[in-house]
C-alpha positions in Angstrom: 116.1 121.5 186.2 118.2 118.9 184.7 116.9 117.4 181.4 118.0 114.9 178.9 116.7 113.6 175.4 114.8 110.3 175.2 117.2 109.1 172.6 119.7 108.8 175.4 117.5 106.6 177.7 119.3 103.3 176.9 122.6 104.9 178.1 120.9 106.0 181.3 119.5 102.2 181.7 122.9 100.9 181.6 124.7 103.1 184.3 122.3 105.6 185.9 125.0 106.8 188.3 127.5 107.5 185.6 124.8 109.0 183.4 123.6 111.3 186.3 127.2 112.6 186.8 127.8 113.2 183.2 124.4 115.1 182.9 125.7 117.3 185.9 129.0 118.2 183.9 127.5 118.2 180.4 127.8 121.7 178.6 124.9 123.2 177.1 124.4 124.1 173.5 126.7 122.9 170.6 126.4 122.8 166.8 124.5 120.4 164.8 126.6 118.0 162.8 126.5 117.5 159.1 125.0 114.1 158.6 124.0 112.1 155.3 121.3 110.5 157.5 120.0 113.7 158.9 119.7 115.3 155.5 117.9 112.3 154.3 115.2 112.7 157.4 115.0 116.3 156.4 114.2 115.2 152.9 111.4 112.8 154.4 110.0 115.9 156.1 110.3 117.8 152.8 108.0 115.0 151.2 105.5 115.3 153.9 105.4 119.2 153.5 105.1 118.9 149.5 103.5 115.6 148.9 105.9 115.6 145.9 108.4 113.0 145.6 110.4 114.9 143.1 110.7 118.0 145.4 112.0 115.7 148.0 114.6 114.1 145.7 115.6 117.8 144.7 115.8 118.9 148.4 118.1 115.9 149.1 120.3 116.5 146.2 120.8 120.0 147.0 121.5 119.2 150.5 124.1 116.7 149.7 125.8 119.3 147.1 125.9 121.9 149.8 127.2 119.7 152.7 129.5 117.2 151.1 132.3 117.1 148.6 131.5 116.6 144.9 133.0 113.2 144.2 132.2 109.9 143.0 131.9 108.2 146.4 129.4 110.8 147.6 127.5 110.6 144.3 127.0 106.9 145.1 125.8 107.8 148.5 123.4 110.3 147.4 122.0 107.6 144.9 121.5 105.2 147.6 119.9 107.8 150.0 117.4 108.6 147.0 116.6 105.1 146.5 116.0 104.9 150.4 113.6 107.9 150.3 111.6 106.2 147.5 111.5 103.0 149.6 110.2 105.1 152.3 107.3 106.7 150.4 106.4 103.3 148.7 106.4 101.5 152.0 104.2 103.9 153.7 101.8 103.7 151.0 102.0 99.9 150.9 101.2 99.9 154.8 98.6 102.5 154.6 100.2 105.0 156.8 98.7 108.4 156.3 100.7 111.3 157.5 99.3 113.1 160.4 102.0 115.1 162.4 105.9 115.4 162.4 108.6 116.7 164.7 106.2 116.5 167.7 108.0 117.6 171.0 107.5 115.7 174.1 108.3 116.4 177.8 108.0 113.8 180.7 108.8 114.7 184.2 110.9 112.1 185.9 111.0 113.9 189.2 110.7 117.7 190.4 114.3 118.2 189.4 114.5 115.9 186.2 112.8 116.2 182.7 113.1 114.0 179.9 112.4 115.6 176.4 112.6 114.6 172.9 110.9 114.8 169.3 108.7 112.2 167.8 109.6 112.3 164.2 106.5 111.2 162.5 102.9 110.1 163.6 100.5 108.7 161.1 97.0 107.6 161.0 96.9 104.0 160.1 94.3 101.7 158.1 92.6 100.8 161.4 92.0 104.5 162.4 94.7 104.4 165.2 98.1 105.9 165.1 101.3 104.8 164.2 104.5 106.4 165.6 107.9 105.9 163.7 111.2 106.9 164.7 114.1 106.4 162.0 116.7 103.7 162.5 119.8 103.8 160.3 121.1 100.4 161.2 119.0 97.2 162.0 118.8 96.6 165.6 116.8 95.3 168.5 114.6 98.4 168.8 111.8 96.6 170.5 113.7 95.9 173.7 114.3 99.7 174.1 112.5 101.4 177.1 111.7 104.4 174.9 108.9 102.5 172.9 106.4 101.5 175.3 107.0 104.9 176.9 106.0 106.6 173.7 103.3 104.5 173.1 101.7 105.4 176.5 102.7 109.0 176.1 101.0 109.4 172.7 97.7 107.6 174.1 97.5 109.4 177.1 99.1 112.7 176.7 98.6 113.5 172.9 95.3 111.9 171.7 93.4 110.6 174.8 92.9 107.4 173.1 93.5 103.7 174.1 96.9 102.1 174.3 95.9 99.5 171.7 94.9 102.4 169.3 98.6 103.2 169.0 101.6 101.2 167.3 105.2 102.3 167.6 108.3 101.5 165.8 110.9 102.4 163.2 111.5 103.0 159.7 114.6 101.0 159.0 117.0 102.6 156.5 118.8 99.5 156.1 115.8 97.5 155.2 113.8 100.1 153.6 110.5 99.5 155.6 108.3 100.3 158.6 108.6 98.0 161.6 105.7 98.4 164.0 104.4 97.0 167.3 101.7 97.3 170.0 103.0 96.9 173.5 100.6 95.3 176.1 99.1 97.0 179.0 101.3 94.8 181.2 104.4 95.7 179.2 103.8 99.4 179.4 103.0 99.4 183.0 106.3 97.6 183.4 108.0 100.2 181.4 106.5 102.9 183.3 107.7 101.4 186.6 111.1 101.1 185.3 111.3 104.7 184.2 110.0 105.8 187.5 112.6 104.0 189.5 115.4 105.1 186.8 114.4 108.7 187.4 114.6 108.4 191.1 117.9 106.9 190.8 119.5 109.5 188.5 117.7 112.3 190.6 119.6 110.9 193.7 123.2 111.4 192.0 122.3 115.1 190.9 
């Protein structure tokens, strides 16, 4: 069975035929690349594991020292990432987002021979006793137009928690802006997104 990550969904939308052909020839495996932004995300996870801001900062500092050259430029970048980590913690508290789950794996069959997989970085309980799902966005962008988000709202409601669609909000934590941006898609918007996903899956499958 062919499979791809939900993080590549927008690439697939732009050119399903090319995406399918690339999927056929794409080698498996590979090595995780070093990334300051990835180290920062792991520090967020460390914070949720320990509920200790100082421990998360210590984790991030150690990761930077182990992964990147010890120089003035990287020291400035570490300071910036620590501030963004503190912004994350403060904004979650301000918006009353209470940690529930992290790194939740998903799998959605698009056809008998095509599977879409992925990981939901964070799921919170929100102040209205519903759920809030957040991905990390490094640079501010038009995330609300991405097909992924109404699909994830539906998946979390129907497949994970068995709740109503309007009990789930989805969005991003913007690293650039230092805050969570969350939205609830309507039933109509989600139905349209599911229809588009089904058609996209059929198109990709036809070229595999």
